[in-house]
ChimeraX commands (.cxc) that place a marker at each C-alpha (Angstrom):
marker #1 position 108.89,119.41,97.06 radius 0.5
marker #1 position 108.79,117.98,100.57 radius 0.5
marker #1 position 106.99,114.69,101.12 radius 0.5
marker #1 position 105.61,113.28,104.33 radius 0.5
marker #1 position 107.10,109.91,105.33 radius 0.5
marker #1 position 103.65,109.03,106.67 radius 0.5
marker #1 position 102.44,108.64,103.08 radius 0.5
marker #1 position 105.28,106.22,102.34 radius 0.5
marker #1 position 104.65,104.29,105.57 radius 0.5
marker #1 position 100.99,103.91,104.64 radius 0.5
marker #1 position 101.98,102.77,101.16 radius 0.5
marker #1 position 104.14,100.05,102.74 radius 0.5
marker #1 position 101.19,98.79,104.77 radius 0.5
marker #1 position 99.00,98.84,101.66 radius 0.5
marker #1 position 101.66,96.80,99.84 radius 0.5
marker #1 position 101.63,94.19,102.59 radius 0.5
marker #1 position 97.83,93.93,102.39 radius 0.5
marker #1 position 97.87,93.57,98.60 radius 0.5
marker #1 position 96.46,90.45,96.90 radius 0.5
marker #1 position 100.01,89.55,95.88 radius 0.5
marker #1 position 101.36,89.33,99.44 radius 0.5
marker #1 position 98.54,88.27,101.78 radius 0.5
marker #1 position 97.88,84.81,100.25 radius 0.5
marker #1 position 101.56,83.82,100.38 radius 0.5
marker #1 position 102.40,85.07,103.89 radius 0.5
marker #1 position 102.44,81.52,105.37 radius 0.5
marker #1 position 104.73,80.31,102.57 radius 0.5
marker #1 position 107.12,83.22,103.04 radius 0.5
marker #1 position 107.22,82.79,106.81 radius 0.5
marker #1 position 107.95,79.07,106.67 radius 0.5
marker #1 position 110.53,79.48,103.89 radius 0.5
marker #1 position 112.41,82.28,105.65 radius 0.5
marker #1 position 112.48,80.40,108.95 radius 0.5
marker #1 position 113.29,77.01,107.44 radius 0.5
marker #1 position 110.39,75.26,109.16 radius 0.5
marker #1 position 107.06,73.72,108.25 radius 0.5
marker #1 position 103.61,75.26,108.47 radius 0.5
marker #1 position 102.60,72.59,111.00 radius 0.5
marker #1 position 105.51,73.51,113.27 radius 0.5
marker #1 position 104.65,77.20,113.01 radius 0.5
marker #1 position 100.98,76.47,113.67 radius 0.5
marker #1 position 101.75,74.34,116.75 radius 0.5
marker #1 position 104.30,76.94,117.96 radius 0.5
marker #1 position 107.03,74.26,117.82 radius 0.5
marker #1 position 109.42,76.48,115.87 radius 0.5
marker #1 position 111.75,78.53,118.13 radius 0.5
marker #1 position 109.98,81.88,118.50 radius 0.5
marker #1 position 113.15,83.98,118.70 radius 0.5
marker #1 position 114.50,82.29,115.58 radius 0.5
marker #1 position 111.30,83.06,113.68 radius 0.5
marker #1 position 111.22,86.69,114.80 radius 0.5
marker #1 position 114.95,87.18,114.22 radius 0.5
marker #1 position 114.94,85.78,110.70 radius 0.5
marker #1 position 111.84,87.78,109.80 radius 0.5
marker #1 position 113.55,90.96,111.06 radius 0.5
marker #1 position 116.64,90.24,108.95 radius 0.5
marker #1 position 114.40,89.46,105.96 radius 0.5
marker #1 position 112.86,92.93,106.39 radius 0.5
marker #1 position 116.36,94.40,106.69 radius 0.5
marker #1 position 117.25,92.83,103.33 radius 0.5
marker #1 position 114.47,94.43,101.32 radius 0.5
marker #1 position 114.90,97.69,103.27 radius 0.5
marker #1 position 118.51,97.94,102.08 radius 0.5
marker #1 position 117.37,97.51,98.47 radius 0.5
marker #1 position 114.54,100.01,98.78 radius 0.5
marker #1 position 116.70,102.67,100.46 radius 0.5
marker #1 position 119.36,102.22,97.76 radius 0.5
marker #1 position 116.67,102.68,95.09 radius 0.5
marker #1 position 115.45,105.77,96.93 radius 0.5
marker #1 position 118.94,107.27,96.87 radius 0.5
marker #1 position 119.24,106.45,93.17 radius 0.5
marker #1 position 115.91,108.05,92.24 radius 0.5
marker #1 position 116.59,111.07,94.42 radius 0.5
marker #1 position 119.97,111.46,92.71 radius 0.5
marker #1 position 118.31,111.38,89.30 radius 0.5
marker #1 position 115.83,114.00,90.47 radius 0.5
marker #1 position 118.72,116.17,91.66 radius 0.5
marker #1 position 120.50,115.87,88.33 radius 0.5
marker #1 position 117.38,116.76,86.32 radius 0.5
marker #1 position 116.33,119.59,88.62 radius 0.5
marker #1 position 114.08,119.32,91.63 radius 0.5
marker #1 position 112.32,122.62,91.09 radius 0.5
marker #1 position 111.01,121.64,87.66 radius 0.5
marker #1 position 107.23,121.48,87.63 radius 0.5
marker #1 position 107.46,119.24,84.56 radius 0.5
marker #1 position 109.04,116.51,86.71 radius 0.5
marker #1 position 106.20,116.84,89.23 radius 0.5
marker #1 position 103.58,116.68,86.48 radius 0.5
marker #1 position 105.15,113.60,84.87 radius 0.5
marker #1 position 105.64,111.82,88.20 radius 0.5
marker #1 position 102.10,112.60,89.31 radius 0.5
marker #1 position 100.64,111.44,85.98 radius 0.5
marker #1 position 102.54,108.13,86.14 radius 0.5
marker #1 position 101.43,107.53,89.73 radius 0.5
marker #1 position 97.80,108.21,88.74 radius 0.5
marker #1 position 98.22,105.75,85.84 radius 0.5
marker #1 position 99.60,103.12,88.25 radius 0.5
marker #1 position 96.63,103.68,90.55 radius 0.5
marker #1 position 94.06,103.43,87.76 radius 0.5
marker #1 position 95.73,100.24,86.55 radius 0.5
marker #1 position 95.35,98.68,90.00 radius 0.5
marker #1 position 91.63,99.47,89.83 radius 0.5
marker #1 position 90.87,98.61,86.18 radius 0.5
marker #1 position 93.83,96.33,85.23 radius 0.5
marker #1 position 94.38,97.72,81.71 radius 0.5
marker #1 position 98.22,97.91,81.75 radius 0.5
marker #1 position 99.06,94.23,81.21 radius 0.5
marker #1 position 102.83,94.76,81.21 radius 0.5
marker #1 position 102.75,95.46,84.94 radius 0.5
marker #1 position 101.20,92.05,85.56 radius 0.5
marker #1 position 104.42,90.26,84.66 radius 0.5
marker #1 position 106.04,88.86,87.76 radius 0.5
marker #1 position 109.76,89.46,88.20 radius 0.5
marker #1 position 110.39,88.01,91.63 radius 0.5
marker #1 position 113.49,85.91,92.16 radius 0.5
marker #1 position 112.52,82.38,93.14 radius 0.5
marker #1 position 114.79,80.45,95.51 radius 0.5
marker #1 position 114.56,76.68,95.92 radius 0.5
marker #1 position 116.31,76.35,99.29 radius 0.5
marker #1 position 115.54,77.94,102.62 radius 0.5
marker #1 position 118.14,80.48,103.78 radius 0.5
marker #1 position 120.80,79.51,106.29 radius 0.5
marker #1 position 121.00,81.75,109.31 radius 0.5
marker #1 position 120.31,85.46,109.57 radius 0.5
marker #1 position 122.61,86.26,106.65 radius 0.5
marker #1 position 120.55,84.02,104.41 radius 0.5
marker #1 position 117.37,85.77,105.55 radius 0.5
marker #1 position 118.92,89.11,104.54 radius 0.5
marker #1 position 119.72,87.72,101.09 radius 0.5
marker #1 position 116.15,86.46,100.65 radius 0.5
marker #1 position 114.89,89.90,101.68 radius 0.5
marker #1 position 117.15,91.53,99.09 radius 0.5
marker #1 position 115.85,89.13,96.45 radius 0.5
marker #1 position 112.30,90.01,97.48 radius 0.5
marker #1 position 113.11,93.73,97.30 radius 0.5
marker #1 position 114.71,93.41,93.86 radius 0.5
marker #1 position 111.59,91.70,92.47 radius 0.5
marker #1 position 108.49,93.17,90.94 radius 0.5
marker #1 position 104.99,91.85,91.58 radius 0.5
marker #1 position 101.78,93.02,89.89 radius 0.5
marker #1 position 100.39,94.59,93.08 radius 0.5
marker #1 position 103.48,95.78,94.96 radius 0.5
marker #1 position 105.30,97.06,91.87 radius 0.5
marker #1 position 103.06,100.03,91.04 radius 0.5
marker #1 position 102.99,101.15,94.68 radius 0.5
marker #1 position 106.77,100.86,95.05 radius 0.5
marker #1 position 107.33,102.58,91.70 radius 0.5
marker #1 position 105.06,105.42,92.80 radius 0.5
marker #1 position 107.02,105.95,96.02 radius 0.5
marker #1 position 110.26,105.89,94.01 radius 0.5
marker #1 position 108.87,108.54,91.67 radius 0.5
marker #1 position 107.97,110.65,94.69 radius 0.5
marker #1 position 111.52,110.13,96.01 radius 0.5
marker #1 position 112.77,111.59,92.73 radius 0.5
marker #1 position 111.03,114.85,93.63 radius 0.5
marker #1 position 112.27,114.93,97.23 radius 0.5
marker #1 position 114.29,117.88,98.46 radius 0.5
marker #1 position 117.52,115.97,99.16 radius 0.5
marker #1 position 119.19,112.58,98.88 radius 0.5
marker #1 position 118.61,111.99,102.57 radius 0.5
marker #1 position 114.92,112.81,102.28 radius 0.5
marker #1 position 114.55,110.40,99.36 radius 0.5
marker #1 position 116.27,107.62,101.30 radius 0.5
marker #1 position 114.14,108.38,104.36 radius 0.5
marker #1 position 111.01,108.13,102.24 radius 0.5
marker #1 position 111.94,104.59,101.16 radius 0.5
marker #1 position 112.94,103.74,104.74 radius 0.5
marker #1 position 109.44,104.74,105.85 radius 0.5
marker #1 position 107.98,102.57,103.07 radius 0.5
marker #1 position 110.17,99.66,104.21 radius 0.5
marker #1 position 108.97,100.09,107.79 radius 0.5
marker #1 position 105.36,100.06,106.62 radius 0.5
marker #1 position 105.98,96.83,104.70 radius 0.5
marker #1 position 108.32,95.20,107.23 radius 0.5
marker #1 position 106.44,95.89,110.46 radius 0.5
marker #1 position 103.42,93.72,109.46 radius 0.5
marker #1 position 105.83,90.90,108.54 radius 0.5
marker #1 position 107.40,91.20,112.00 radius 0.5
marker #1 position 103.98,91.24,113.68 radius 0.5
marker #1 position 103.03,88.17,111.64 radius 0.5
marker #1 position 106.07,86.34,113.03 radius 0.5
marker #1 position 105.06,87.26,116.59 radius 0.5
marker #1 position 101.32,86.58,116.25 radius 0.5
marker #1 position 101.45,83.81,113.65 radius 0.5
marker #1 position 98.54,81.71,114.95 radius 0.5
marker #1 position 96.05,84.61,115.37 radius 0.5
marker #1 position 97.07,85.81,111.90 radius 0.5
marker #1 position 96.32,82.43,110.33 radius 0.5
marker #1 position 92.88,82.46,111.94 radius 0.5
marker #1 position 92.09,85.82,110.35 radius 0.5
marker #1 position 93.72,85.23,106.97 radius 0.5
marker #1 position 90.52,83.82,105.46 radius 0.5
marker #1 position 88.64,86.97,106.46 radius 0.5
marker #1 position 91.34,89.17,104.95 radius 0.5
marker #1 position 91.23,87.25,101.66 radius 0.5
marker #1 position 87.55,88.06,101.23 radius 0.5
marker #1 position 88.44,91.75,101.20 radius 0.5
marker #1 position 91.39,91.54,98.77 radius 0.5
marker #1 position 89.45,93.00,95.79 radius 0.5
marker #1 position 88.42,95.99,97.92 radius 0.5
marker #1 position 92.01,96.36,99.15 radius 0.5
marker #1 position 93.24,96.40,95.56 radius 0.5
marker #1 position 90.74,99.13,94.64 radius 0.5
marker #1 position 91.66,101.07,97.77 radius 0.5
marker #1 position 95.35,100.80,96.87 radius 0.5
marker #1 position 94.62,102.21,93.44 radius 0.5
marker #1 position 92.60,105.06,94.93 radius 0.5
marker #1 position 95.51,105.79,97.31 radius 0.5
marker #1 position 97.90,106.15,94.35 radius 0.5
marker #1 position 95.45,108.31,92.40 radius 0.5
marker #1 position 95.18,110.62,95.43 radius 0.5
marker #1 position 98.96,110.73,95.85 radius 0.5
marker #1 position 99.53,111.52,92.16 radius 0.5
marker #1 position 96.87,114.22,92.22 radius 0.5
marker #1 position 98.45,115.88,95.26 radius 0.5
marker #1 position 101.82,115.92,93.48 radius 0.5
marker #1 position 100.41,117.47,90.30 radius 0.5
marker #1 position 98.49,120.09,92.28 radius 0.5
marker #1 position 101.48,120.80,94.53 radius 0.5
marker #1 position 99.42,120.07,97.64 radius 0.5
marker #1 position 101.90,117.84,99.45 radius 0.5
marker #1 position 104.09,120.81,100.27 radius 0.5
marker #1 position 101.06,122.75,101.51 radius 0.5
marker #1 position 100.10,119.83,103.75 radius 0.5
marker #1 position 103.59,119.99,105.26 radius 0.5
marker #1 position 103.12,123.67,106.08 radius 0.5
marker #1 position 99.74,122.89,107.70 radius 0.5
marker #1 position 101.36,120.25,109.89 radius 0.5
marker #1 position 104.12,122.67,110.87 radius 0.5
marker #1 position 101.55,125.27,111.86 radius 0.5
marker #1 position 99.62,122.69,113.84 radius 0.5
marker #1 position 102.78,121.76,115.74 radius 0.5
marker #1 position 103.20,125.44,116.66 radius 0.5
marker #1 position 99.62,125.64,117.94 radius 0.5
marker #1 position 100.08,122.50,120.05 radius 0.5
marker #1 position 103.38,123.79,121.42 radius 0.5
marker #1 position 101.85,127.14,122.41 radius 0.5
marker #1 position 98.87,125.39,124.03 radius 0.5
marker #1 position 101.02,122.99,126.05 radius 0.5
marker #1 position 103.25,125.89,127.17 radius 0.5
marker #1 position 100.48,128.23,128.28 radius 0.5
marker #1 position 98.10,125.56,129.64 radius 0.5
marker #1 position 100.16,122.46,130.50 radius 0.5
marker #1 position 97.56,120.97,132.85 radius 0.5
marker #1 position 94.70,121.32,130.38 radius 0.5
marker #1 position 96.69,119.87,127.48 radius 0.5
marker #1 position 97.81,116.94,129.62 radius 0.5
marker #1 position 94.22,116.28,130.75 radius 0.5
marker #1 position 92.79,116.43,127.22 radius 0.5
marker #1 position 95.41,114.09,125.73 radius 0.5
marker #1 position 95.00,111.66,128.63 radius 0.5
marker #1 position 91.25,111.73,127.98 radius 0.5
marker #1 position 91.75,110.99,124.28 radius 0.5
marker #1 position 94.00,108.04,125.11 radius 0.5
marker #1 position 91.54,106.79,127.72 radius 0.5
marker #1 position 88.69,107.02,125.20 radius 0.5
marker #1 position 90.73,104.95,122.76 radius 0.5
marker #1 position 91.38,102.38,125.49 radius 0.5
marker #1 position 87.65,102.17,126.30 radius 0.5
marker #1 position 86.77,101.67,122.63 radius 0.5
marker #1 position 89.33,98.87,122.35 radius 0.5
marker #1 position 88.04,97.27,125.55 radius 0.5
marker #1 position 84.48,97.31,124.21 radius 0.5
marker #1 position 85.62,95.63,120.98 radius 0.5
marker #1 position 87.48,92.96,122.96 radius 0.5
marker #1 position 84.38,92.26,125.10 radius 0.5
marker #1 position 82.16,92.02,122.01 radius 0.5
marker #1 position 84.51,89.48,120.42 radius 0.5
marker #1 position 84.52,87.41,123.60 radius 0.5
marker #1 position 80.69,87.56,123.84 radius 0.5
marker #1 position 80.39,86.22,120.31 radius 0.5
marker #1 position 82.92,83.48,121.19 radius 0.5
marker #1 position 85.40,84.58,118.57 radius 0.5
marker #1 position 89.18,83.97,118.75 radius 0.5
marker #1 position 90.91,85.87,121.52 radius 0.5
marker #1 position 91.73,89.36,120.13 radius 0.5
marker #1 position 95.37,89.42,121.21 radius 0.5
marker #1 position 96.39,92.46,119.15 radius 0.5
marker #1 position 93.45,94.58,120.29 radius 0.5
marker #1 position 94.08,93.55,123.89 radius 0.5
marker #1 position 97.73,94.60,123.56 radius 0.5
marker #1 position 96.71,98.00,122.17 radius 0.5
marker #1 position 94.14,98.39,124.96 radius 0.5
marker #1 position 96.91,97.82,127.52 radius 0.5
marker #1 position 99.20,100.27,125.70 radius 0.5
marker #1 position 96.57,103.03,125.53 radius 0.5
marker #1 position 95.66,102.49,129.19 radius 0.5
marker #1 position 99.28,102.77,130.36 radius 0.5
marker #1 position 99.91,105.84,128.19 radius 0.5
marker #1 position 96.74,107.54,129.48 radius 0.5
marker #1 position 97.77,106.92,133.10 radius 0.5
marker #1 position 101.36,108.08,132.54 radius 0.5
marker #1 position 100.18,111.18,130.66 radius 0.5
marker #1 position 97.71,112.10,133.41 radius 0.5
marker #1 position 100.45,111.67,136.03 radius 0.5
marker #1 position 102.81,113.90,134.01 radius 0.5
marker #1 position 105.37,111.11,133.59 radius 0.5
marker #1 position 105.00,111.02,129.80 radius 0.5
marker #1 position 104.71,114.15,127.65 radius 0.5
marker #1 position 102.61,113.07,124.67 radius 0.5
marker #1 position 102.21,116.69,123.58 radius 0.5
marker #1 position 105.97,117.11,123.17 radius 0.5
marker #1 position 106.09,113.95,121.09 radius 0.5
marker #1 position 103.27,115.18,118.83 radius 0.5
marker #1 position 104.91,118.59,118.46 radius 0.5
marker #1 position 108.23,117.03,117.49 radius 0.5
marker #1 position 106.63,114.62,115.05 radius 0.5
marker #1 position 104.44,117.23,113.39 radius 0.5
marker #1 position 107.39,119.64,113.14 radius 0.5
marker #1 position 109.47,116.96,111.47 radius 0.5
marker #1 position 106.65,116.09,109.03 radius 0.5
marker #1 position 106.41,119.77,108.19 radius 0.5
marker #1 position 110.09,120.29,107.45 radius 0.5
marker link #1:1,2 radius 0.2
marker link #1:2,3 radius 0.2
marker link #1:3,4 radius 0.2
marker link #1:4,5 radius 0.2
marker link #1:5,6 radius 0.2
marker link #1:6,7 radius 0.2
marker link #1:7,8 radius 0.2
marker link #1:8,9 radius 0.2
marker link #1:9,10 radius 0.2
marker link #1:10,11 radius 0.2
marker link #1:11,12 radius 0.2
marker link #1:12,13 radius 0.2
marker link #1:13,14 radius 0.2
marker link #1:14,15 radius 0.2
marker link #1:15,16 radius 0.2
marker link #1:16,17 radius 0.2
marker link #1:17,18 radius 0.2
marker link #1:18,19 radius 0.2
marker link #1:19,20 radius 0.2
marker link #1:20,21 radius 0.2
marker link #1:21,22 radius 0.2
marker link #1:22,23 radius 0.2
marker link #1:23,24 radius 0.2
marker link #1:24,25 radius 0.2
marker link #1:25,26 radius 0.2
marker link #1:26,27 radius 0.2
marker link #1:27,28 radius 0.2
marker link #1:28,29 radius 0.2
marker link #1:29,30 radius 0.2
marker link #1:30,31 radius 0.2
marker link #1:31,32 radius 0.2
marker link #1:32,33 radius 0.2
marker link #1:33,34 radius 0.2
marker link #1:34,35 radius 0.2
marker link #1:35,36 radius 0.2
marker link #1:36,37 radius 0.2
marker link #1:37,38 radius 0.2
marker link #1:38,39 radius 0.2
marker link #1:39,40 radius 0.2
marker link #1:40,41 radius 0.2
marker link #1:41,42 radius 0.2
marker link #1:42,43 radius 0.2
marker link #1:43,44 radius 0.2
marker link #1:44,45 radius 0.2
marker link #1:45,46 radius 0.2
marker link #1:46,47 radius 0.2
marker link #1:47,48 radius 0.2
marker link #1:48,49 radius 0.2
marker link #1:49,50 radius 0.2
marker link #1:50,51 radius 0.2
marker link #1:51,52 radius 0.2
marker link #1:52,53 radius 0.2
marker link #1:53,54 radius 0.2
marker link #1:54,55 radius 0.2
marker link #1:55,56 radius 0.2
marker link #1:56,57 radius 0.2
marker link #1:57,58 radius 0.2
marker link #1:58,59 radius 0.2
marker link #1:59,60 radius 0.2
marker link #1:60,61 radius 0.2
marker link #1:61,62 radius 0.2
marker link #1:62,63 radius 0.2
marker link #1:63,64 radius 0.2
marker link #1:64,65 radius 0.2
marker link #1:65,66 radius 0.2
marker link #1:66,67 radius 0.2
marker link #1:67,68 radius 0.2
marker link #1:68,69 radius 0.2
marker link #1:69,70 radius 0.2
marker link #1:70,71 radius 0.2
marker link #1:71,72 radius 0.2
marker link #1:72,73 radius 0.2
marker link #1:73,74 radius 0.2
marker link #1:74,75 radius 0.2
marker link #1:75,76 radius 0.2
marker link #1:76,77 radius 0.2
marker link #1:77,78 radius 0.2
marker link #1:78,79 radius 0.2
marker link #1:79,80 radius 0.2
marker link #1:80,81 radius 0.2
marker link #1:81,82 radius 0.2
marker link #1:82,83 radius 0.2
marker link #1:83,84 radius 0.2
marker link #1:84,85 radius 0.2
marker link #1:85,86 radius 0.2
marker link #1:86,87 radius 0.2
marker link #1:87,88 radius 0.2
marker link #1:88,89 radius 0.2
marker link #1:89,90 radius 0.2
marker link #1:90,91 radius 0.2
marker link #1:91,92 radius 0.2
marker link #1:92,93 radius 0.2
marker link #1:93,94 radius 0.2
marker link #1:94,95 radius 0.2
marker link #1:95,96 radius 0.2
marker link #1:96,97 radius 0.2
marker link #1:97,98 radius 0.2
marker link #1:98,99 radius 0.2
marker link #1:99,100 radius 0.2
marker link #1:100,101 radius 0.2
marker link #1:101,102 radius 0.2
marker link #1:102,103 radius 0.2
marker link #1:103,104 radius 0.2
marker link #1:104,105 radius 0.2
marker link #1:105,106 radius 0.2
marker link #1:106,107 radius 0.2
marker link #1:107,108 radius 0.2
marker link #1:108,109 radius 0.2
marker link #1:109,110 radius 0.2
marker link #1:110,111 radius 0.2
marker link #1:111,112 radius 0.2
marker link #1:112,113 radius 0.2
marker link #1:113,114 radius 0.2
marker link #1:114,115 radius 0.2
marker link #1:115,116 radius 0.2
marker link #1:116,117 radius 0.2
marker link #1:117,118 radius 0.2
marker link #1:118,119 radius 0.2
marker link #1:119,120 radius 0.2
marker link #1:120,121 radius 0.2
marker link #1:121,122 radius 0.2
marker link #1:122,123 radius 0.2
marker link #1:123,124 radius 0.2
marker link #1:124,125 radius 0.2
marker link #1:125,126 radius 0.2
marker link #1:126,127 radius 0.2
marker link #1:127,128 radius 0.2
marker link #1:128,129 radius 0.2
marker link #1:129,130 radius 0.2
marker link #1:130,131 radius 0.2
marker link #1:131,132 radius 0.2
marker link #1:132,133 radius 0.2
marker link #1:133,134 radius 0.2
marker link #1:134,135 radius 0.2
marker link #1:135,136 radius 0.2
marker link #1:136,137 radius 0.2
marker link #1:137,138 radius 0.2
marker link #1:138,139 radius 0.2
marker link #1:139,140 radius 0.2
marker link #1:140,141 radius 0.2
marker link #1:141,142 radius 0.2
marker link #1:142,143 radius 0.2
marker link #1:143,144 radius 0.2
marker link #1:144,145 radius 0.2
marker link #1:145,146 radius 0.2
marker link #1:146,147 radius 0.2
marker link #1:147,148 radius 0.2
marker link #1:148,149 radius 0.2
marker link #1:149,150 radius 0.2
marker link #1:150,151 radius 0.2
marker link #1:151,152 radius 0.2
marker link #1:152,153 radius 0.2
marker link #1:153,154 radius 0.2
marker link #1:154,155 radius 0.2
marker link #1:155,156 radius 0.2
marker link #1:156,157 radius 0.2
marker link #1:157,158 radius 0.2
marker link #1:158,159 radius 0.2
marker link #1:159,160 radius 0.2
marker link #1:160,161 radius 0.2
marker link #1:161,162 radius 0.2
marker link #1:162,163 radius 0.2
marker link #1:163,164 radius 0.2
marker link #1:164,165 radius 0.2
marker link #1:165,166 radius 0.2
marker link #1:166,167 radius 0.2
marker link #1:167,168 radius 0.2
marker link #1:168,169 radius 0.2
marker link #1:169,170 radius 0.2
marker link #1:170,171 radius 0.2
marker link #1:171,172 radius 0.2
marker link #1:172,173 radius 0.2
marker link #1:173,174 radius 0.2
marker link #1:174,175 radius 0.2
marker link #1:175,176 radius 0.2
marker link #1:176,177 radius 0.2
marker link #1:177,178 radius 0.2
marker link #1:178,179 radius 0.2
marker link #1:179,180 radius 0.2
marker link #1:180,181 radius 0.2
marker link #1:181,182 radius 0.2
marker link #1:182,183 radius 0.2
marker link #1:183,184 radius 0.2
marker link #1:184,185 radius 0.2
marker link #1:185,186 radius 0.2
marker link #1:186,187 radius 0.2
marker link #1:187,188 radius 0.2
marker link #1:188,189 radius 0.2
marker link #1:189,190 radius 0.2
marker link #1:190,191 radius 0.2
marker link #1:191,192 radius 0.2
marker link #1:192,193 radius 0.2
marker link #1:193,194 radius 0.2
marker link #1:194,195 radius 0.2
marker link #1:195,196 radius 0.2
marker link #1:196,197 radius 0.2
marker link #1:197,198 radius 0.2
marker link #1:198,199 radius 0.2
marker link #1:199,200 radius 0.2
marker link #1:200,201 radius 0.2
marker link #1:201,202 radius 0.2
marker link #1:202,203 radius 0.2
marker link #1:203,204 radius 0.2
marker link #1:204,205 radius 0.2
marker link #1:205,206 radius 0.2
marker link #1:206,207 radius 0.2
marker link #1:207,208 radius 0.2
marker link #1:208,209 radius 0.2
marker link #1:209,210 radius 0.2
marker link #1:210,211 radius 0.2
marker link #1:211,212 radius 0.2
marker link #1:212,213 radius 0.2
marker link #1:213,214 radius 0.2
marker link #1:214,215 radius 0.2
marker link #1:215,216 radius 0.2
marker link #1:216,217 radius 0.2
marker link #1:217,218 radius 0.2
marker link #1:218,219 radius 0.2
marker link #1:219,220 radius 0.2
marker link #1:220,221 radius 0.2
marker link #1:221,222 radius 0.2
marker link #1:222,223 radius 0.2
marker link #1:223,224 radius 0.2
marker link #1:224,225 radius 0.2
marker link #1:225,226 radius 0.2
marker link #1:226,227 radius 0.2
marker link #1:227,228 radius 0.2
marker link #1:228,229 radius 0.2
marker link #1:229,230 radius 0.2
marker link #1:230,231 radius 0.2
marker link #1:231,232 radius 0.2
marker link #1:232,233 radius 0.2
marker link #1:233,234 radius 0.2
marker link #1:234,235 radius 0.2
marker link #1:235,236 radius 0.2
marker link #1:236,237 radius 0.2
marker link #1:237,238 radius 0.2
marker link #1:238,239 radius 0.2
marker link #1:239,240 radius 0.2
marker link #1:240,241 radius 0.2
marker link #1:241,242 radius 0.2
marker link #1:242,243 radius 0.2
marker link #1:243,244 radius 0.2
marker link #1:244,245 radius 0.2
marker link #1:245,246 radius 0.2
marker link #1:246,247 radius 0.2
marker link #1:247,248 radius 0.2
marker link #1:248,249 radius 0.2
marker link #1:249,250 radius 0.2
marker link #1:250,251 radius 0.2
marker link #1:251,252 radius 0.2
marker link #1:252,253 radius 0.2
marker link #1:253,254 radius 0.2
marker link #1:254,255 radius 0.2
marker link #1:255,256 radius 0.2
marker link #1:256,257 radius 0.2
marker link #1:257,258 radius 0.2
marker link #1:258,259 radius 0.2
marker link #1:259,260 radius 0.2
marker link #1:260,261 radius 0.2
marker link #1:261,262 radius 0.2
marker link #1:262,263 radius 0.2
marker link #1:263,264 radius 0.2
marker link #1:264,265 radius 0.2
marker link #1:265,266 radius 0.2
marker link #1:266,267 radius 0.2
marker link #1:267,268 radius 0.2
marker link #1:268,269 radius 0.2
marker link #1:269,270 radius 0.2
marker link #1:270,271 radius 0.2
marker link #1:271,272 radius 0.2
marker link #1:272,273 radius 0.2
marker link #1:273,274 radius 0.2
marker link #1:274,275 radius 0.2
marker link #1:275,276 radius 0.2
marker link #1:276,277 radius 0.2
marker link #1:277,278 radius 0.2
marker link #1:278,279 radius 0.2
marker link #1:279,280 radius 0.2
marker link #1:280,281 radius 0.2
marker link #1:281,282 radius 0.2
marker link #1:282,283 radius 0.2
marker link #1:283,284 radius 0.2
marker link #1:284,285 radius 0.2
marker link #1:285,286 radius 0.2
marker link #1:286,287 radius 0.2
marker link #1:287,288 radius 0.2
marker link #1:288,289 radius 0.2
marker link #1:289,290 radius 0.2
marker link #1:290,291 radius 0.2
marker link #1:291,292 radius 0.2
marker link #1:292,293 radius 0.2
marker link #1:293,294 radius 0.2
marker link #1:294,295 radius 0.2
marker link #1:295,296 radius 0.2
marker link #1:296,297 radius 0.2
marker link #1:297,298 radius 0.2
marker link #1:298,299 radius 0.2
marker link #1:299,300 radius 0.2
marker link #1:300,301 radius 0.2
marker link #1:301,302 radius 0.2
marker link #1:302,303 radius 0.2
marker link #1:303,304 radius 0.2
marker link #1:304,305 radius 0.2
marker link #1:305,306 radius 0.2
marker link #1:306,307 radius 0.2
marker link #1:307,308 radius 0.2
marker link #1:308,309 radius 0.2
marker link #1:309,310 radius 0.2
marker link #1:310,311 radius 0.2
marker link #1:311,312 radius 0.2
marker link #1:312,313 radius 0.2
view
């Protein structure tokens, strides 16, 4: 069975937003970087040091996750990838993990197995080691999601695909950490708002796993891949026969996204909220991409075709 890395990437983001990670982001950031919360808040800590150590921290848990993906994919290969029994069992376990996140009936999963370190890491190598310790742990919220992705990796079509699945998960989990190191102050201002939504995020995470498990049992993930592959063919044919029209439409879509982001930025400023740095950055990105696409300097259609074709492999 082929699995879309996009699912794993989304699962990584969901893991980052879980009630087990969000409340301790400031503690993790200060511990990894060997600085105090006051220094981080006043931007006194060297920015490149903070970003670099966070990146190496993400590299550490990525190495562990990819190794686990290879291991689970190898087990799936030994048992037999084509067995529907494996798909049924994996899907049922993932659904059970998801229901547990919603209703909290499986108390064994609530035991925390993270490795606790008393001293801040030294240098980038130490940040990698802390990341590996983080990746080797098991928290009540992240554990079921990670276990579900590992079960999916066990049904992947090859060792490389299983490893790639966990790499996508690592990117989904690591990219928010990296963004937090870059936009630390804006993140701290919004952390209280995020905490209010943690129960809903937990329920949404459970629903995500239930959906994923159901798709595996029904064999729909493979069908979704074929739909994406067909869509890539349609886009390719359209861009080949009508290059000007496709370029104009995609530029319009990007411009519409930029306008929507600009409106949201203006509304925040009218209500005297904190400066929406992230939304402003995305507004600039969408604006530049729309202009470059309209001028024919960037081929967004080719990128979409390549990405959809890869997802549909």
